[in-house]
Backbone as JSON Lines, residues from 0, in Angstrom:
{"i":0,"aa":"M","n":[26.7,11.53,3.86],"ca":[25.75,12.26,3.16],"c":[25.88,13.86,3.63]}
{"i":1,"aa":"S","n":[25.65,14.71,2.91],"ca":[25.49,15.99,3.28],"c":[24.22,16.46,3.86]}
{"i":2,"aa":"D","n":[24.19,17.4,4.67],"ca":[22.74,17.99,5.2],"c":[22.07,18.64,4.1]}
{"i":3,"aa":"P","n":[20.63,17.98,3.93],"ca":[19.92,18.59,3.01],"c":[19.02,19.58,3.31]}
{"i":4,"aa":"V","n":[18.9,19.72,4.64],"ca":[18.04,20.86,5.17],"c":[18.82,22.02,5.28]}
{"i":5,"aa":"R","n":[18.52,22.94,4.82],"ca":[19.13,24.28,4.88],"c":[18.4,25.56,5.32]}
{"i":6,"aa":"N","n":[17.16,25.48,5.94],"ca":[16.63,26.47,6.2],"c":[17.31,26.91,7.55]}
{"i":7,"aa":"T","n":[17.41,28.41,7.77],"ca":[18.23,28.57,8.88],"c":[17.41,29.12,10.06]}
{"i":8,"aa":"S","n":[16.01,29.11,9.99],"ca":[15.31,29.56,11.02],"c":[15.7,28.88,12.51]}
{"i":9,"aa":"S","n":[15.14,29.33,13.43],"ca":[15.63,29.06,14.77],"c":[14.99,27.67,15.18]}
{"i":10,"aa":"S","n":[15.44,27.11,16.02],"ca":[15.21,25.86,16.68],"c":[13.66,25.93,17.37]}
{"i":11,"aa":"G","n":[13.0,24.69,16.8],"ca":[11.58,24.66,17.11],"c":[10.82,25.58,16.23]}
{"i":12,"aa":"A","n":[11.05,25.98,15.08],"ca":[10.33,26.9,14.32],"c":[9.02,25.84,13.5]}
{"i":13,"aa":"E","n":[8.04,26.36,13.48],"ca":[6.77,25.83,13.14],"c":[6.23,26.17,11.85]}
{"i":14,"aa":"Y","n":[5.67,25.3,11.25],"ca":[5.2,25.41,9.72],"c":[3.79,24.57,9.65]}
{"i":15,"aa":"A","n":[3.11,24.78,8.79],"ca":[1.94,23.94,8.5],"c":[2.47,22.81,7.76]}
{"i":16,"aa":"A","n":[1.89,21.73,7.96],"ca":[2.24,20.55,7.33],"c":[1.46,20.23,5.94]}
{"i":17,"aa":"T","n":[1.69,21.32,5.12],"ca":[1.15,21.33,3.82],"c":[2.31,20.74,2.8]}
{"i":18,"aa":"E","n":[3.57,20.77,3.11],"ca":[4.56,20.12,1.96],"c":[4.27,18.81,2.07]}
{"i":19,"aa":"D","n":[4.72,18.03,0.82],"ca":[4.48,16.64,0.77],"c":[5.87,16.22,1.28]}
{"i":20,"aa":"C","n":[5.77,15.16,2.37],"ca":[6.76,14.81,3.12],"c":[6.93,13.25,3.09]}
{"i":21,"aa":"V","n":[7.99,12.8,3.28],"ca":[8.31,11.28,3.61],"c":[8.61,11.14,4.9]}
{"i":22,"aa":"V","n":[8.18,9.91,5.53],"ca":[8.28,9.56,6.89],"c":[9.57,8.87,6.95]}
{"i":23,"aa":"L","n":[10.58,9.38,7.86],"ca":[11.68,8.6,7.99],"c":[11.81,7.63,9.31]}
{"i":24,"aa":"G","n":[10.84,7.89,10.28],"ca":[10.81,7.13,11.29],"c":[9.87,7.91,12.39]}
{"i":25,"aa":"K","n":[9.87,7.51,13.79],"ca":[9.18,7.99,14.74],"c":[9.79,7.97,16.05]}
{"i":26,"aa":"L","n":[9.35,8.76,16.86],"ca":[9.64,9.03,18.33],"c":[8.79,8.02,18.85]}
{"i":27,"aa":"T","n":[9.61,7.08,19.96],"ca":[8.61,6.14,20.47],"c":[8.31,6.22,21.8]}
{"i":28,"aa":"S","n":[9.26,6.79,22.65],"ca":[9.29,7.0,24.29],"c":[10.35,7.73,24.69]}
{"i":29,"aa":"P","n":[10.25,8.4,25.63],"ca":[11.33,9.0,26.4],"c":[12.64,8.1,27.04]}
{"i":30,"aa":"H","n":[13.76,8.55,26.91],"ca":[15.05,7.63,27.36],"c":[15.54,8.56,28.37]}
{"i":31,"aa":"G","n":[15.25,8.3,29.79],"ca":[15.99,9.0,30.82],"c":[15.35,10.25,31.21]}
{"i":32,"aa":"I","n":[16.12,11.05,31.96],"ca":[15.41,12.39,32.54],"c":[15.86,13.46,31.75]}
{"i":33,"aa":"H","n":[16.72,13.17,30.8],"ca":[17.36,14.58,30.17],"c":[16.84,14.99,28.78]}
{"i":34,"aa":"G","n":[15.62,14.44,28.5],"ca":[15.0,14.91,27.28],"c":[15.3,14.02,26.07]}
{"i":35,"aa":"W","n":[16.17,12.73,26.23],"ca":[16.55,12.06,25.26],"c":[15.12,11.17,24.98]}
{"i":36,"aa":"L","n":[15.12,10.87,23.46],"ca":[13.95,9.96,23.14],"c":[14.56,8.68,22.33]}
{"i":37,"aa":"K","n":[13.63,7.73,22.31],"ca":[14.0,6.61,21.61],"c":[13.29,6.78,20.23]}
{"i":38,"aa":"V","n":[14.18,6.25,19.05],"ca":[13.74,6.49,17.92],"c":[13.56,5.32,17.13]}
{"i":39,"aa":"Y","n":[12.45,4.89,16.44],"ca":[12.23,3.84,15.46],"c":[12.29,4.44,14.18]}
{"i":40,"aa":"A","n":[13.34,4.09,13.33],"ca":[13.84,4.44,12.16],"c":[13.37,3.58,10.83]}
{"i":41,"aa":"Y","n":[12.84,4.27,10.09],"ca":[12.43,3.36,8.44],"c":[13.64,3.68,7.56]}
{"i":42,"aa":"T","n":[14.54,4.13,7.93],"ca":[15.68,4.28,6.98],"c":[16.53,3.05,6.86]}
{"i":43,"aa":"S","n":[17.37,2.97,5.85],"ca":[18.14,1.68,5.67],"c":[19.55,2.3,5.21]}
{"i":44,"aa":"P","n":[20.63,1.97,6.33],"ca":[20.68,1.41,7.56],"c":[19.78,2.19,8.59]}
{"i":45,"aa":"V","n":[19.34,1.79,9.62],"ca":[18.36,2.59,10.59],"c":[19.09,3.81,11.1]}
{"i":46,"aa":"D","n":[20.48,3.63,11.14],"ca":[21.07,4.73,11.85],"c":[21.38,5.8,10.92]}
{"i":47,"aa":"S","n":[21.36,5.5,9.66],"ca":[21.35,6.77,8.61],"c":[20.34,7.84,8.83]}
{"i":48,"aa":"I","n":[19.42,7.73,9.82],"ca":[18.47,8.73,10.09],"c":[19.26,9.94,10.71]}
{"i":49,"aa":"F","n":[20.45,9.53,11.38],"ca":[21.39,10.49,12.0],"c":[22.12,11.31,10.99]}
{"i":50,"aa":"D","n":[22.18,11.06,9.65],"ca":[22.83,11.9,8.71],"c":[22.14,13.09,8.54]}
{"i":51,"aa":"Y","n":[21.01,13.29,9.14],"ca":[20.02,14.76,8.96],"c":[20.38,15.29,10.24]}
{"i":52,"aa":"S","n":[21.02,16.61,10.16],"ca":[21.48,17.42,11.37],"c":[20.16,18.08,11.85]}
{"i":53,"aa":"E","n":[19.14,18.31,11.03],"ca":[17.8,18.89,11.77],"c":[16.69,17.93,11.32]}
{"i":54,"aa":"W","n":[15.64,17.51,12.03],"ca":[14.47,16.74,11.92],"c":[13.44,17.63,11.87]}
{"i":55,"aa":"W","n":[12.21,17.23,10.73],"ca":[11.1,17.82,11.07],"c":[10.19,16.79,11.83]}
{"i":56,"aa":"L","n":[9.5,17.13,13.06],"ca":[8.42,16.4,13.69],"c":[7.19,16.84,13.1]}
{"i":57,"aa":"R","n":[6.42,15.71,12.81],"ca":[5.02,15.89,12.59],"c":[4.05,15.36,13.64]}
{"i":58,"aa":"Q","n":[3.37,16.25,14.07],"ca":[2.38,15.86,15.23],"c":[1.02,16.74,14.57]}
{"i":59,"aa":"G","n":[-0.06,15.84,14.16],"ca":[-1.29,16.21,13.68],"c":[-0.83,17.14,12.4]}
{"i":60,"aa":"Q","n":[-1.37,18.19,12.13],"ca":[-1.18,18.97,10.88],"c":[0.02,19.93,10.93]}
{"i":61,"aa":"R","n":[0.85,19.83,12.14],"ca":[1.94,20.68,12.47],"c":[3.29,20.21,12.32]}
{"i":62,"aa":"L","n":[4.11,20.89,11.36],"ca":[5.61,20.4,11.23],"c":[6.39,21.37,12.22]}
{"i":63,"aa":"T","n":[7.31,20.84,13.18],"ca":[8.24,21.72,13.76],"c":[9.73,21.03,13.58]}
{"i":64,"aa":"R","n":[10.4,22.17,13.34],"ca":[11.79,21.52,12.94],"c":[12.61,21.56,14.29]}
{"i":65,"aa":"Y","n":[13.51,20.65,14.61],"ca":[14.17,20.37,15.87],"c":[15.77,20.22,15.31]}
{"i":66,"aa":"P","n":[16.69,20.94,15.62],"ca":[18.22,20.43,15.13],"c":[18.44,19.24,16.25]}
{"i":67,"aa":"V","n":[19.24,18.22,15.52],"ca":[19.54,17.21,16.48],"c":[20.93,17.46,17.07]}
{"i":68,"aa":"I","n":[21.03,17.7,18.45],"ca":[22.2,17.51,19.22],"c":[23.15,16.37,19.01]}
{"i":69,"aa":"Q","n":[22.46,15.36,19.18],"ca":[23.33,13.89,19.22],"c":[22.38,12.86,18.81]}
{"i":70,"aa":"G","n":[22.71,11.83,18.28],"ca":[22.06,10.56,18.2],"c":[22.95,9.32,18.11]}
{"i":71,"aa":"R","n":[22.59,8.37,18.59],"ca":[23.55,7.29,18.68],"c":[22.56,5.99,18.78]}
{"i":72,"aa":"R","n":[23.41,4.57,18.77],"ca":[22.7,3.4,18.94],"c":[23.03,3.17,20.48]}
{"i":73,"aa":"Q","n":[21.8,2.74,21.22],"ca":[21.89,2.54,22.6],"c":[21.52,1.27,22.68]}
{"i":74,"aa":"G","n":[22.35,0.08,22.73],"ca":[22.08,-1.01,22.65],"c":[21.38,-1.6,21.6]}
{"i":75,"aa":"K","n":[20.25,-2.08,21.31],"ca":[19.58,-2.33,20.02],"c":[18.75,-1.32,19.75]}
{"i":76,"aa":"A","n":[18.7,-0.14,20.6],"ca":[17.75,0.91,19.96],"c":[18.56,1.86,19.63]}
{"i":77,"aa":"L","n":[17.87,2.94,18.99],"ca":[18.48,4.3,18.66],"c":[17.86,5.45,19.63]}
{"i":78,"aa":"V","n":[18.76,6.28,20.14],"ca":[18.21,7.42,20.98],"c":[18.75,8.84,20.44]}
{"i":79,"aa":"V","n":[17.99,9.86,20.65],"ca":[18.44,11.11,20.05],"c":[17.98,12.13,21.22]}
{"i":80,"aa":"S","n":[18.98,13.38,21.12],"ca":[18.84,14.37,21.93],"c":[18.36,15.61,20.95]}
{"i":81,"aa":"L","n":[17.39,16.39,21.08],"ca":[17.01,17.26,20.31],"c":[17.22,18.85,20.79]}
{"i":82,"aa":"D","n":[17.69,19.77,20.23],"ca":[17.66,21.01,20.69],"c":[16.34,21.51,21.32]}
{"i":83,"aa":"G","n":[16.41,21.98,22.44],"ca":[14.93,22.47,23.08],"c":[14.23,21.55,23.7]}
{"i":84,"aa":"V","n":[14.84,20.29,23.76],"ca":[13.95,19.1,24.46],"c":[15.09,18.7,25.72]}
{"i":85,"aa":"A","n":[14.92,19.36,26.9],"ca":[15.84,19.19,27.96],"c":[15.35,18.49,28.88]}
{"i":86,"aa":"D","n":[14.04,17.86,29.27],"ca":[13.77,17.1,30.11],"c":[12.83,16.03,29.79]}
{"i":87,"aa":"R","n":[12.37,15.1,30.75],"ca":[11.48,14.19,30.38],"c":[10.02,14.54,29.8]}
{"i":88,"aa":"N","n":[9.73,15.54,30.53],"ca":[8.3,15.93,30.21],"c":[8.12,16.44,28.87]}
{"i":89,"aa":"A","n":[9.28,17.26,28.4],"ca":[9.35,17.92,27.11],"c":[9.38,16.59,25.97]}
{"i":90,"aa":"A","n":[10.28,15.59,26.46],"ca":[10.34,14.47,25.47],"c":[9.04,13.71,25.28]}
{"i":91,"aa":"E","n":[8.19,13.48,26.48],"ca":[7.05,13.1,26.52],"c":[6.09,13.64,25.5]}
{"i":92,"aa":"A","n":[6.09,14.78,25.58],"ca":[5.35,15.79,24.67],"c":[5.55,15.43,23.12]}
{"i":93,"aa":"L","n":[6.58,14.63,22.79],"ca":[7.12,14.35,21.49],"c":[6.79,13.03,21.12]}
{"i":94,"aa":"V","n":[6.52,12.14,22.09],"ca":[6.25,10.72,21.74],"c":[5.11,10.53,20.75]}
{"i":95,"aa":"Q","n":[5.48,9.66,19.97],"ca":[4.49,9.4,18.56],"c":[4.7,10.25,17.62]}
{"i":96,"aa":"A","n":[5.43,11.4,17.59],"ca":[5.77,12.27,16.61],"c":[6.51,11.46,15.33]}
{"i":97,"aa":"E","n":[5.93,11.89,14.06],"ca":[6.88,11.31,13.02],"c":[7.84,12.11,12.74]}
{"i":98,"aa":"I","n":[8.84,11.42,12.16],"ca":[10.03,12.22,11.6],"c":[9.81,12.05,10.36]}
{"i":99,"aa":"V","n":[9.85,13.24,9.78],"ca":[9.37,13.65,8.28],"c":[10.45,14.61,7.62]}
{"i":100,"aa":"M","n":[10.7,14.26,6.2],"ca":[11.43,15.01,5.65],"c":[10.95,15.74,4.13]}
{"i":101,"aa":"P","n":[10.61,16.93,4.0],"ca":[9.86,17.36,2.79],"c":[10.7,16.62,1.47]}
{"i":102,"aa":"K","n":[10.04,16.18,0.49],"ca":[10.37,15.39,-0.43],"c":[11.72,16.48,-1.04]}
{"i":103,"aa":"A","n":[11.09,17.5,-1.35],"ca":[12.06,18.53,-1.96],"c":[13.43,18.68,-1.43]}
{"i":104,"aa":"E","n":[13.47,18.21,-0.12],"ca":[14.7,18.44,0.58],"c":[15.62,17.12,0.86]}
{"i":105,"aa":"L","n":[15.07,16.12,0.31],"ca":[15.85,14.89,0.21],"c":[17.06,14.8,-0.68]}
{"i":106,"aa":"P","n":[18.36,14.23,-0.32],"ca":[19.29,14.21,-1.23],"c":[19.27,13.8,-2.53]}
{"i":107,"aa":"E","n":[19.72,14.34,-3.38],"ca":[19.46,13.68,-4.8],"c":[20.27,12.44,-5.06]}
{"i":108,"aa":"L","n":[19.62,11.42,-5.7],"ca":[20.25,10.14,-6.01],"c":[20.81,10.07,-7.2]}
{"i":109,"aa":"A","n":[21.57,9.12,-7.5],"ca":[22.08,8.88,-9.0],"c":[21.03,8.59,-9.88]}
{"i":110,"aa":"D","n":[21.04,8.78,-11.25],"ca":[20.02,8.76,-12.3],"c":[19.49,7.26,-12.16]}
{"i":111,"aa":"D","n":[19.84,6.2,-11.9],"ca":[19.31,5.1,-11.77],"c":[18.84,4.67,-10.43]}
{"i":112,"aa":"E","n":[18.9,5.46,-9.37],"ca":[18.46,5.33,-8.12],"c":[16.94,5.88,-7.93]}
{"i":113,"aa":"Y","n":[16.25,5.33,-6.96],"ca":[14.97,5.86,-6.61],"c":[14.76,5.67,-5.07]}
{"i":114,"aa":"Y","n":[14.0,6.55,-4.49],"ca":[13.46,6.5,-3.17],"c":[12.2,5.55,-3.41]}
{"i":115,"aa":"W","n":[11.98,4.81,-2.2],"ca":[10.79,3.83,-2.2],"c":[9.55,4.74,-2.74]}
{"i":116,"aa":"H","n":[9.21,5.93,-2.06],"ca":[8.2,6.88,-2.3],"c":[8.0,7.04,-3.88]}
{"i":117,"aa":"E","n":[8.79,7.16,-4.54],"ca":[8.89,7.28,-6.12],"c":[8.42,6.07,-6.89]}
{"i":118,"aa":"L","n":[8.51,4.96,-6.31],"ca":[8.24,3.76,-6.99],"c":[6.65,3.28,-6.71]}
{"i":119,"aa":"E","n":[6.37,3.72,-5.44],"ca":[4.75,3.44,-4.95],"c":[3.86,4.18,-5.81]}
{"i":120,"aa":"G","n":[2.82,3.34,-6.48],"ca":[1.97,4.03,-7.15],"c":[2.2,3.8,-8.81]}
{"i":121,"aa":"L","n":[3.56,3.41,-8.96],"ca":[3.59,3.34,-10.49],"c":[2.97,2.15,-11.15]}
{"i":122,"aa":"A","n":[2.44,2.31,-12.19],"ca":[1.73,1.19,-13.04],"c":[3.06,0.25,-13.43]}
{"i":123,"aa":"V","n":[2.91,-1.13,-13.39],"ca":[3.86,-2.01,-13.92],"c":[3.49,-2.92,-15.11]}
{"i":124,"aa":"F","n":[4.27,-2.46,-16.21],"ca":[4.0,-3.51,-17.37],"c":[5.26,-4.5,-17.49]}
{"i":125,"aa":"T","n":[4.93,-5.49,-18.38],"ca":[5.6,-6.57,-18.6],"c":[6.47,-6.05,-20.01]}
{"i":126,"aa":"R","n":[7.39,-6.69,-20.46],"ca":[8.22,-6.42,-21.63],"c":[7.04,-6.45,-22.85]}
{"i":127,"aa":"A","n":[6.13,-7.27,-22.79],"ca":[5.12,-7.55,-23.92],"c":[4.11,-6.47,-23.84]}
{"i":128,"aa":"G","n":[4.1,-5.65,-22.63],"ca":[3.05,-4.73,-22.52],"c":[1.82,-4.94,-21.73]}
{"i":129,"aa":"D","n":[2.0,-6.2,-21.14],"ca":[0.64,-6.62,-20.22],"c":[1.07,-5.67,-18.84]}
{"i":130,"aa":"R","n":[-0.24,-5.19,-18.31],"ca":[-0.18,-4.47,-17.11],"c":[-0.37,-5.46,-16.03]}
{"i":131,"aa":"L","n":[0.41,-5.62,-15.1],"ca":[0.58,-6.16,-13.88],"c":[-0.32,-5.57,-12.71]}
{"i":132,"aa":"G","n":[-0.27,-4.27,-12.64],"ca":[-1.06,-3.61,-11.58],"c":[-0.09,-2.48,-11.44]}
{"i":133,"aa":"R","n":[-0.09,-2.1,-10.01],"ca":[0.28,-0.95,-9.41],"c":[1.31,-1.2,-8.29]}
{"i":134,"aa":"V","n":[2.41,-0.68,-8.07],"ca":[3.24,-0.95,-6.92],"c":[2.52,-0.37,-5.72]}
{"i":135,"aa":"T","n":[2.23,-1.22,-4.75],"ca":[1.49,-0.64,-3.59],"c":[2.32,-0.57,-2.28]}
{"i":136,"aa":"G","n":[3.46,-1.21,-2.44],"ca":[4.5,-1.0,-1.26],"c":[5.92,-1.8,-1.55]}
{"i":137,"aa":"L","n":[6.86,-1.72,-0.84],"ca":[7.79,-2.31,-0.77],"c":[8.64,-2.91,0.33]}
{"i":138,"aa":"F","n":[9.2,-3.94,0.64],"ca":[9.85,-4.25,1.9],"c":[11.13,-4.88,1.39]}
{"i":139,"aa":"E","n":[12.09,-4.86,2.59],"ca":[13.44,-5.51,2.42],"c":[13.32,-7.13,2.84]}
{"i":140,"aa":"T","n":[14.28,-7.9,2.25],"ca":[14.24,-9.16,2.54],"c":[15.68,-9.37,3.05]}
{"i":141,"aa":"G","n":[16.7,-8.63,2.97],"ca":[18.01,-8.99,3.28],"c":[18.78,-8.95,1.93]}
{"i":142,"aa":"A","n":[18.33,-9.91,1.19],"ca":[18.88,-10.3,-0.07],"c":[18.62,-9.04,-1.21]}
{"i":143,"aa":"N","n":[17.49,-8.62,-1.3],"ca":[17.15,-7.58,-1.97],"c":[15.84,-7.0,-1.52]}
{"i":144,"aa":"D","n":[15.24,-5.9,-2.24],"ca":[14.12,-5.15,-1.86],"c":[13.01,-6.03,-2.71]}
{"i":145,"aa":"V","n":[11.93,-5.9,-2.29],"ca":[10.8,-6.64,-3.16],"c":[9.55,-5.76,-3.15]}
{"i":146,"aa":"M","n":[8.99,-5.55,-4.36],"ca":[7.8,-4.74,-4.68],"c":[6.66,-5.51,-4.59]}
{"i":147,"aa":"I","n":[5.49,-4.85,-3.72],"ca":[4.05,-5.48,-3.84],"c":[3.26,-4.96,-4.91]}
{"i":148,"aa":"V","n":[2.95,-5.71,-5.94],"ca":[2.26,-5.21,-7.13],"c":[1.08,-5.85,-7.25]}
{"i":149,"aa":"R","n":[-0.06,-5.18,-6.87],"ca":[-1.44,-5.35,-6.98],"c":[-2.22,-4.88,-8.14]}
{"i":150,"aa":"G","n":[-2.93,-6.17,-8.8],"ca":[-3.86,-6.0,-9.93],"c":[-4.87,-5.0,-9.67]}
{"i":151,"aa":"D","n":[-5.06,-4.27,-10.84],"ca":[-6.12,-3.13,-10.62],"c":[-7.15,-3.36,-11.94]}
{"i":152,"aa":"R","n":[-8.21,-2.24,-12.08],"ca":[-9.14,-2.2,-13.09],"c":[-8.52,-2.4,-14.45]}
{"i":153,"aa":"E","n":[-7.43,-1.97,-14.52],"ca":[-6.57,-2.05,-15.87],"c":[-5.54,-3.14,-16.13]}
{"i":154,"aa":"S","n":[-5.43,-3.75,-15.14],"ca":[-4.39,-4.95,-15.47],"c":[-5.05,-6.29,-15.66]}
{"i":155,"aa":"I","n":[-4.14,-7.07,-16.12],"ca":[-4.39,-8.52,-16.85],"c":[-5.38,-9.35,-15.8]}
{"i":156,"aa":"D","n":[-5.09,-9.11,-14.58],"ca":[-6.0,-9.78,-13.32],"c":[-5.93,-8.97,-12.15]}
{"i":157,"aa":"R","n":[-6.46,-9.54,-10.89],"ca":[-6.7,-8.82,-9.85],"c":[-5.55,-9.21,-8.74]}
{"i":158,"aa":"R","n":[-4.71,-10.02,-9.37],"ca":[-3.59,-10.88,-8.46],"c":[-2.68,-9.91,-7.75]}
{"i":159,"aa":"E","n":[-2.27,-10.34,-6.82],"ca":[-0.83,-9.51,-5.99],"c":[0.18,-10.46,-6.28]}
{"i":160,"aa":"R","n":[1.35,-9.58,-6.75],"ca":[2.54,-10.36,-7.2],"c":[3.69,-9.6,-6.23]}
{"i":161,"aa":"L","n":[4.53,-10.39,-5.91],"ca":[5.92,-9.98,-5.17],"c":[6.93,-9.87,-6.22]}
{"i":162,"aa":"L","n":[7.52,-8.98,-6.54],"ca":[8.64,-8.87,-7.71],"c":[9.79,-8.4,-6.86]}
{"i":163,"aa":"P","n":[10.99,-8.92,-7.21],"ca":[12.23,-8.63,-6.76],"c":[12.45,-7.46,-7.46]}
{"i":164,"aa":"Y","n":[13.21,-6.4,-6.65],"ca":[13.57,-5.24,-7.3],"c":[14.96,-5.18,-7.51]}
{"i":165,"aa":"L","n":[15.28,-5.95,-8.76],"ca":[16.62,-6.1,-9.27],"c":[16.97,-5.34,-10.71]}
{"i":166,"aa":"P","n":[17.43,-4.05,-10.28],"ca":[17.73,-3.32,-11.54],"c":[18.47,-4.15,-12.65]}
{"i":167,"aa":"D","n":[18.33,-3.99,-14.04],"ca":[19.01,-4.66,-14.93],"c":[18.83,-6.26,-15.07]}
{"i":168,"aa":"D","n":[17.93,-6.79,-14.36],"ca":[17.68,-8.2,-14.15],"c":[16.03,-8.26,-14.35]}
{"i":169,"aa":"V","n":[15.37,-7.87,-13.42],"ca":[13.78,-7.88,-13.37],"c":[13.53,-6.42,-13.65]}
{"i":170,"aa":"I","n":[13.99,-5.55,-13.2],"ca":[13.38,-4.04,-13.37],"c":[14.4,-3.41,-14.75]}
{"i":171,"aa":"V","n":[13.47,-3.51,-15.95],"ca":[14.1,-2.98,-17.12],"c":[14.15,-1.55,-17.22]}
{"i":172,"aa":"E","n":[12.91,-0.67,-16.86],"ca":[12.93,0.59,-17.2],"c":[12.03,1.34,-16.09]}
{"i":173,"aa":"V","n":[12.42,2.31,-15.53],"ca":[11.42,3.09,-14.69],"c":[11.25,4.59,-14.95]}
{"i":174,"aa":"D","n":[10.11,5.18,-15.23],"ca":[9.85,6.29,-15.46],"c":[8.77,6.99,-14.66]}
{"i":175,"aa":"P","n":[9.44,7.37,-13.29],"ca":[8.41,8.06,-12.37],"c":[7.62,9.17,-12.76]}
{"i":176,"aa":"E","n":[8.12,10.17,-13.89],"ca":[7.51,11.26,-14.19],"c":[6.21,10.78,-15.04]}
{"i":177,"aa":"A","n":[6.38,9.71,-15.65],"ca":[5.27,9.14,-16.8],"c":[4.44,8.16,-15.77]}
{"i":178,"aa":"G","n":[4.87,7.95,-14.65],"ca":[4.07,6.91,-13.81],"c":[3.97,5.54,-14.13]}
{"i":179,"aa":"W","n":[4.99,4.68,-14.7],"ca":[5.15,3.53,-14.97],"c":[6.53,3.09,-14.84]}
{"i":180,"aa":"M","n":[6.62,1.6,-14.85],"ca":[8.01,0.89,-14.81],"c":[7.75,-0.4,-15.83]}
{"i":181,"aa":"R","n":[8.59,-0.69,-16.44],"ca":[8.59,-2.1,-17.16],"c":[9.66,-3.21,-16.46]}
{"i":182,"aa":"V","n":[8.92,-4.53,-16.46],"ca":[9.65,-5.39,-15.96],"c":[9.63,-6.65,-16.66]}
{"i":183,"aa":"D","n":[10.73,-7.56,-16.58],"ca":[10.91,-8.62,-17.33],"c":[10.44,-9.56,-16.2]}
{"i":184,"aa":"W","n":[9.09,-10.15,-16.53],"ca":[8.62,-10.95,-15.5],"c":[7.32,-11.67,-16.22]}
{"i":185,"aa":"D","n":[7.34,-13.0,-15.79],"ca":[6.16,-14.01,-16.43],"c":[5.05,-13.58,-15.73]}
{"i":186,"aa":"P","n":[3.92,-13.06,-16.4],"ca":[2.64,-12.76,-15.62],"c":[1.99,-14.15,-14.95]}
{"i":187,"aa":"D","n":[2.42,-15.12,-15.4],"ca":[1.79,-16.32,-14.58],"c":[2.47,-17.0,-13.46]}
{"i":188,"aa":"F","n":[3.59,-16.24,-13.21],"ca":[4.54,-16.55,-11.99],"c":[3.89,-15.99,-10.85]}
């Protein structure tokens, strides 16, 4: 994947956290004495977080960009070395920072692919037009992703349903701009 972040300002440049961002992971603890940090990634696969050569770290309302010097697997963990973070004290100051990416800077996907954040909040309708609720989250099962669809005031009931995200099987049509998706799903299931 090519690097989607093309801002050329210097390492550690700070910006107000006003942009709409997606959380890619977080920094969990220092690793060693030379400024390395352990990473908990929400990406799939987890080590694809290293596809980004610069990371935006969010601490409170502040976004700070750090170029990634090196990232790797260390046993079962992921560790990273960031430009400007040269010792354990500097690493400790970044613990619990979220790794975020402005949505506008995410790589473009194919027409029939969506980021999870694009699906969350969509109204879900059956082929017959029955409203099942809204997508409130997604999770991986190994076989396929699963959407959590919760009934709301406008849906046929208040049930929570788990629908497999299977394009061309369960997922019939997705229109993020209009705020809905159509599924091939029996409301009684």
